[in-house]
Each structure stands twice: as C-alpha cells, then as structure tokens.
C-alpha positions, 0 to 999 in steps of 0.5 A: 500499500502506497504511503499516501493511501495508508495515511488517507485511510487512517485519517479518513477512519478517524474523522468518520468514527469521530476519533478526530473531532470537528475543528481538530487542527491536522498538523503535517509534522505531528501526523507524519510522526504518528502515522510513520510516513513523510510529510509528502504522503500526509499532504496528499492525504489531506488534500484528498480529504479536503476534496471530499469535504472531511477537512478544510484548509484554514489559512494560517491554521492549516488544515482542520477537520470540517465542522458539521451542524445538524442543519448540514445533517438535515441537508445531506439527508434530503439529497441522500433521500432523493438519490437512494430511493431512486437507486433502490427503485432502479435496482428493483427494476434492473437488478438480479433478484437473487443477489438482494435475496441473499443480502436480505438473509444476511441482514436478518442474521445480522439483526439477531447479532446486533440485538445481542450487542455483537458484530457492530463493525461487521454490520457496517461492512454489510451495509457497504455490501448493500451500497455496492450491490445497489450501485452495481445493479441500478444501471446508472453510472452518474447516479452511482458517481454522485452517491460515491462522492457523498458517502464520506460525508454521509458516513460521518454524519451517521456516526454523529449519534452514539451507537445504540444496539437497538437502533442498529438492530432496527436498522438491520431490519430496515435494510432487510426490508429494502433488500426484500423489496428489490429482490421482489422487483417492486420499485415503488416498495424499494423507494418507500422502504429506503425512504422509511429507513433514511427518515428513521436514521435522520431522526435518530441522529437529531435525537442522539447527537454525540456532542452537545455543541452541535447546533443548527447552522445560523443563516 
C-alpha cells in the first residue's frame, strides 16, 4: 500500500469514527510522526480529504477537520433520500433478484447478532455490501458517481449519534426490508422502504447527537 493511501485511510477512519473531532487541527509534522510516513504522503492524504469535504484548509491554521452542524445533516439527508430511493427503485427494475435475496438473509442474521450487542463492525461492512450491490445493479453510472462522492460525508453524519444496539438492530431490519423489495422487483416498495429507513436514521441522529454543541447552522 502506498504511503499516501495508508495516511488517507487512517485519517479518513479517524474522522468518520469521530476520533478526530470537528475543528481539530491536522498538522503535517505531528501526523507524519504518528502515521510513520513522510510529510509528502500526509499532504497528499489531506488534499484528498479536503476534496471530499472531510477537512478544510484554514489559511494560517492549516488544515482542520470540517465542522458539521445538525442543519448540514438535514441537508445531506434530503439529498441522500432523493438519490438512494431512486437507486433502490432502479435496482428493483434492473437488478438480479437473487443478489438481494441473499443480502436480505444476511441482514436478518445480522439483526439477531445486533440485538445481542455483537458484530457491530461487521454490520457496517454489510451495509457497504448493500451500497455496492445497489450501485452495481441500478444501471446509472451518473447516479452511482454522485452517491460515491457523497458517502464520506454521510458516513460521518451517521456516526454523529452514539451507537445504540437497538437502533442498529432496527436498521438491520430496515435494510432487510429494502433488500426484500428489490429482490421482489417492486420499485415503488424499494423506494418507500428506503425512505422510511432514511427518515428513521435522520431522526435518530437528531435525537442522539454525540456532542452537545452541535447546533443548527445560523443563516
């Protein structure tokens, strides 16, 4: 793995998982020492993160982790609902049903594990598998490209809320319902179940934000 990719993956995960909080200054020298790479790969990684919107160049302060407000989260979810509901509907029309039937079964098994408070990281991987399947089967490369650009911000927004086993278990059931609708070749139901899931996800974030100082952005 290239040094810049190593630095990028490490910083990306720390930002998405909220180990690096909004406003944290990302100094090249300190990061170079911590990650065990030279400053050039760190600079390349920071440039990539800035392009994704996860970090922001602040002039004299250097690069910082981008601030995020609850209003920003609402706006992201408005866009996410439009894109993902359409993606699910198209996958139901154009995709291979068995792929999503298999995913449905995996989500049903994941639900049982999550109820017991287990396999949380594995569940995030499974959610990524669903995203990949929807991307592969929706048949619209422009839609896929837009979603891929948005997902780093969405991943960070999702983890604004503390991990609640009951909510994660409910999410697994919601994902299973989406998979069932796509497998059944029902575009309207696929879009509807996606919308229900995203509305529930947004409400959970708004009610369980992991920080108390994240207020809606002021106009």
